[in-house]
N, C-alpha and C positions, 0 to 999 in steps of 0.2 A: 615586631622585630624588623630591623632594616639592616641589610648588609651593604655597605657602601663599597664601591669598586672604582678603580682607576680605568677610565675608558681608553680604548685604543685611539689612535689618530682617526678622526671621524671620516676621513676620505675613504670611500668605498666600503665602509663598515655597514653591515646589515644589522639593524635592530630587530631582534626576534621578540615579539610581544606575546606573552603567554599567561592568560588567566588560569588559575588552578583551584579547583574545588573538589575535594574528596576524590582525588585521582590516584591515590596510593597504589592500587593494584597494577596500574599500567605506567605510572610516572617514571620509574627508573628506566624502563625500556625507551621511553620518549627522550629522557635526558641523555641517555647513552647514544641515541641516534643523532642528537645535536652535537655531542662531543666529538664524534668521528667524522664530521663533515669535511669533505675535501677542500671546501672554501673555508679558510681559517679566520678571515676578517669578519667576525660577528660579535655581537653582544646579546646576552639574554637578559630580559627583564621579565621576571616571573612574579605575578601578583597573587598571593594567597587570598582567596575569597571566602574566608571563614571556614576553612576545612576543619572537619571534626575527626579526621583520620590522621595517618602519618605523613600526609603530603608536605607539611611545612618542614618536618624533620628531614625528609628526603631532599627537599630543595636546599636547605641550609648545608647539608652534607655535601651536595654537589657544588655549592658555591665555595667551599673551602679550597684555598690555594688558587682559585680562578679569579683573575683581575677583571675579567669581562662578563661577570655574572652578578646580577643584582636581584635580591629577593626583598619584596615589600609586602606588607599587609594592606588589603583593601581598606580605604578610608570610608567607603560607602558599602553598599551591598548589591551584588549582582554583577553581571558581565560587563555592562556598559561602564560603570564607575571603575571596574578593574582594568578595562582596556584604556580608559582615559588616564588613569594613574600610570599604567605602564608606558604609555606614549609620552606623558609629561616627563618621565624620568629617562627616556631614551635620548641618545645622542647621535645615532648613526645617520649616514647619508641616505640610506634606503630603509624602508619599513616592511616588515613581514610579520604576519600573525601565525601563531602555532597553537594547536590544541594539545592539552596535557596528556591525553590518552592515545595520541596518534604517534606515528613513526615517520621520520624523514628518511628517504633513500639517501645513501651516502653522498651523492652528487647533487642533491636538491638545490642547495644554495648556489652552487657553482652554475648549474643550468639556468637558474633564474637570473643571476647576475650577468652571465654571458649573453643571454638573449635580450637583456634590457636595452632599450634605445631611448633617446630623449623624448619627453612628453608621452610616456607610455606606461601601461601597467602590464606586467607579464604574468601569465598563468599557464596551467598545463593539466595533463590528465591525472586522474585519481584512481586509486584502487582500494576497494573495501576489503577488509579481512576480519576474521573473528577467531578467537581461541576456543577450540573444542565445542563449537556451535555453528549452526548454519547462518549465513548472511541473510538478512531480511530481504524478501523479494523486492520490496519498494526501494531499498538502498541499492540493490543490484541493478534495477531498472534505471534508477537515477544516475548511477555510475556510467552505464552504457550510453545513455542519452547524452550525458554531459561530455563524455569522451568523443562522441560523434561530432558534437559542436566544436570541440578542440581540433578535430581533423579538418573540419570545414573552414576553420579560421574565423568564423563569424559567430561569436557567442551571444550577440544581441538579437538574433533573429527570433528567438523564443524566450525573451527575457520575462514576459508576463506568464509563461507557463510554470517556470520554476527558477530558482536562483541559479544563474549561469556563471557566477564568479565564486568558486568554492572558497570558503572563508580561510582555510589554512593553506591555500595554494596560490598565493599571489605575492608579487613584489612590486613596490612602487617607490619612486623617489620622494623624499620628504617634502620637497616644494610642491609636487603634484598632489601629494596627500593633504597638505595644508589647503590647497585650492579646492579640494573635494569637501573640506570641512572636517577632515580627520574623523575622530569618534565623537564629535560634538552633537550629533543627532540623537534624539531620545526615541526615535521610531523603532519599533520591533517587528520582526526579528532583526537584530542589528546587522547581520551579515547580508541579508537581502536588501536592507536599506542602503548599505554601502554599495552594493551591486547596482542599484538603481541610480545612485548619485554618480557613479562612474559612467553609467550609460548616459545620463543626462548631460554630463560634461563633454561627451563625444571624445574622451581620451582614447588615444590609439591603444588597441589591445593586441599584444603579441602572445600567440598560443604555442606552447611547446607540445609537440606530438609524442611525448614520452610521459610515463608515469612519474610525477614529481612528488606525490604525496600518498602515504598509506593511511587510509581512514579506518579507524577501528569501529566495528559494529559490536556493541555489547548491550545487555539488558539495562545497564546503568547509564547508557549514553544520554546526554542532555536532551538531544532531539527526540528521544523516545519518552522522556519523563516530563518535560516542561511544556505546558499548553502553548506557550508563545512560539514553539517550533513545530506545532502540528500544522499540516497544510491549510486547515480552515483559517488559521490566524494570519495567513499570508494575504488574504483577499483585501482587507482594508488598505494595505500597502500597495497592492497591485492597482486598485482603483485610484488611489491617491496619485500615483505617479503617471498612470495612463492619462488622467485628466490634465495633469500638469505638463507632460512631455509630448504626448502623441495625439491627443484629441484634436481632430480636424472639424472645427465648428462650421465649415462650409458644407458639410454633409450631415444629415440626421444620423443618429446613433441607433444601431440595431443590436439587441442582445439575443443571441441564438442559443437556446437551451433553457429548460425550466426544471432541471433536477435540483438537488440540494445546493450545488455550487451556483447554478444559475439564479436560484432564489436569493442566495446570499449576495451575489453581485447586484441583483435588482434592488435589494434593500439598501445597499451602500450607495447606489446611484440616486435613489429616491432621497436618501438622507442628504445628499449633496445638491439636491434640487435639479438634477439632470433629467432632461426629457429624452425618452428613448422608445423605440418600438420593440416589443418583446414577441419573439416567435419561437415555434417549436416544430420539429418534424414528427412529433408524437401525436397521432390522430386523437388520442384520448384527452389531450390537453388543449387542443385548439378551441378557441372561443370561450374558455373559462376565465374567470376573473381572479387574479392573484395580486394582492396589494393595490387594488384599484386599477390594474392594468389588464386589458383583454389580450390574451395570447392569440397571435396571428398565425395563419398557415404559411409556413416558410416557402412552400412551393408556388405561391401566387405573388411573391414579392420580387421586385427587380433588385437583386443584390448590389448591382453596380451603383445604385443610388445612395447606398449607405456606407458608413464606416462601421465595421462589425466586430463585436466581442463574441468569440466562440467559447461557450461554456458547456460543451458536450463531453461527457466522460466515458461513455461506453466505447471500448476499442473498435467494435464493428461500426458504430455510428461515426466515430472519428474518421474512419477510412472513407465513408460515404460523404461526409461533410467536406473532407479535403478534396475529393474528386469533384464535388459540386463547385467549390470556389475556384479550383483549377480550370474547370471547363468554362467557367464564366470569365476567365481571364483576370482574376483578382490577384493582387500582390500582397504577399505576407509582410507584416510589419508596416503596412501602409493602408491597405484596404481592409484587412482583417488581422486579428490578434488572438492567438490561442491563450486562454486563461486557465486551462486545465488539460 
């Protein structure tokens, strides 16, 4: 089913692109939060991605009498085809993505549009919430870490640690979005891929130091259920973009850390034919052979000679590693990169 609508004058209109899959328990609250936005120049393009619940009925009901709402069924399957279809049907000057189970603060669109400047992408703080259940510790930690980056104004300093551009919390001009490749990439997870493409483009980032998006944590949340959103799935993307964007081949590469994440990174580097020195500060791992690589003692290496990937997960070890690279005068996002 397709509901055709008459678009507003596209000048200053924000196109809200929203994939929807089995979001019925939360969808009405999401739609209501869009309807009461203080910024009125918006269009909603919601793509039903094969929902088996009441999502489509709720969407069609919301579209009745609204000339700025379009509902379409996904021609393919999955979030990337849904986003591509939504974008192809959009007409607005600005592009914004929304998740169907989340909530917009009343001034979200106005804050994003007001902060926007030419050749920029605007983002801001997020806040997780849950109905009648506790927020997952991982999500809470991610929220706090992300909001600290927003306060600093530099969301790229730790881009290889985690996605620093929250998927439903950005606004970009259509022309800049086209230059990024829009949703044409097939790399997953799609939100982290877009984050890296924005990072690669060196697009100016404007951060709003207020909460602009309410992110729902629930047991049915996509990031909890689909393997493509599990942290382990991020590493091929991280390695791919590190080698493409930040690898300085004037220095040898050092991988520091031999836990599960370090081993995964090592495998990915070897698959790409990359040469690297592998080291650990764990005495039990020094000198052992993993994947044909002999682990070195980090304490005897001159760190300034290397470009370093840090794959140390333990909170205590992370503090020690950070102190070591700081004492050696190394620069984050140039000499060393946190990958976890």
